[in-house]
N, C-alpha and C positions, 0 to 999 in steps of 0.2 A: 145797408147791404140786404140783398134779397134772401129771404128764407123760404125753404120748401117744406111742405107738409104732405106726406103721402097717406093715402087711404084706399080701402077697397079690397084688401087682401083677405084671405080666409082659407078654410079647408075645402078642397074640391076633389072629386074623384077623377081618375084619368079619363080624358076625353071631354071633360067639362070646360066651362068658360068662366072667366072673371074679367072685370073691368076695373083697372086701377086709375085713381085720380091723383093729381098733384096740384096743390094750390100754392101759389107764390105770394109772398107778402108784399111784393112790389111788382112793377111792370116788367114783363119779359119781352116787351117789344124790341128792346135794344140788344137782346141776346140772340145772336145769329142762329145758333143751334141749341136745342134742348134735347136731353136724352133721358132714357130710363136705363138704370144699371141694376145689377143684381149680384148678390153674394151668397153662394151656396155653402153649406157646411164643409169646412176643410179646403175651401177654394178662395181665391182672391176675387175682388170685385171686378165685374166685367160689364162692358157696354152691351146692352141688349138691342137698343134701337135709338135712333136720333131723328129729329125732324127740324129742318131749317125754317126760318121765318116765312118763307114763301110756300111751304108745304112739302118740299122734297124730303123723302124719307130714305133711311138706310137701316138695314137690319143685319144682325148677326146671322150666320148661316144656320145656327141651331134653332132659330125661331122663325125664319123666313117662311112666309106662307101661312103662318099660324097667328102671328101677332100683328097688330096695327097700332101705330103711334099717331097721335094727332095733337094739335095745340090750338088754343083759342087765345090770341093775344089780347083781345078785348076783355076777356074774363081772367086773364093771367093764370090759365090752367093748362095742364098737359095730361093727356090720357093715354092709357095703354090697354087696348082690347086684346085679351088673350083667349084664344080658342084652341081646341084639341090639345088641352094641357097634358103634359107627360110628367111622370115622377121626377125626372131630371130638371124640371122647371122649378122645383122646390128651392126657395131662396128667400132672402129678404130683398125687397125691391125698393130702389131709391130713384128719385129724380134729381136732376141737376143740369147745369149747362154742359155743353160739350165744346171744348174740354171743361171739366168741372172746376168750380171755384168756390171759395168761401166755405161755409159750414154745411155738412151733410145733415139731412133730417134724420128722424128716427127710423124711417123706412116702414114698409108694411109687409108682414109675413105672408107668403104664399106657400101653402102645403098641398101637394098633389099626391094623394094616397087613397088606396082602397080601404 
């Protein structure tokens, strides 16, 4: 079964940028849609963005225009470029298929604060 490992999180000031990476232990070629999810304190996990194998993307309204998701099927990786970060973007970010399956990774913490 495919496992996912997220990285790239950290502490950033409002308006800053971060690029998150997700490495899969196996091929993601057969997974039609891959997504980035996040879980903020006191809230449930939500889908932030997803990308189909052909490159078509979909974003949550809250991040539209600021985040960009991409995938590299040859490298079995999924990335999330986050720009113009806001404090409300603070959360643990996870990657998984859409809809998700199997085990969740540990995620990577993103903290947006002055």
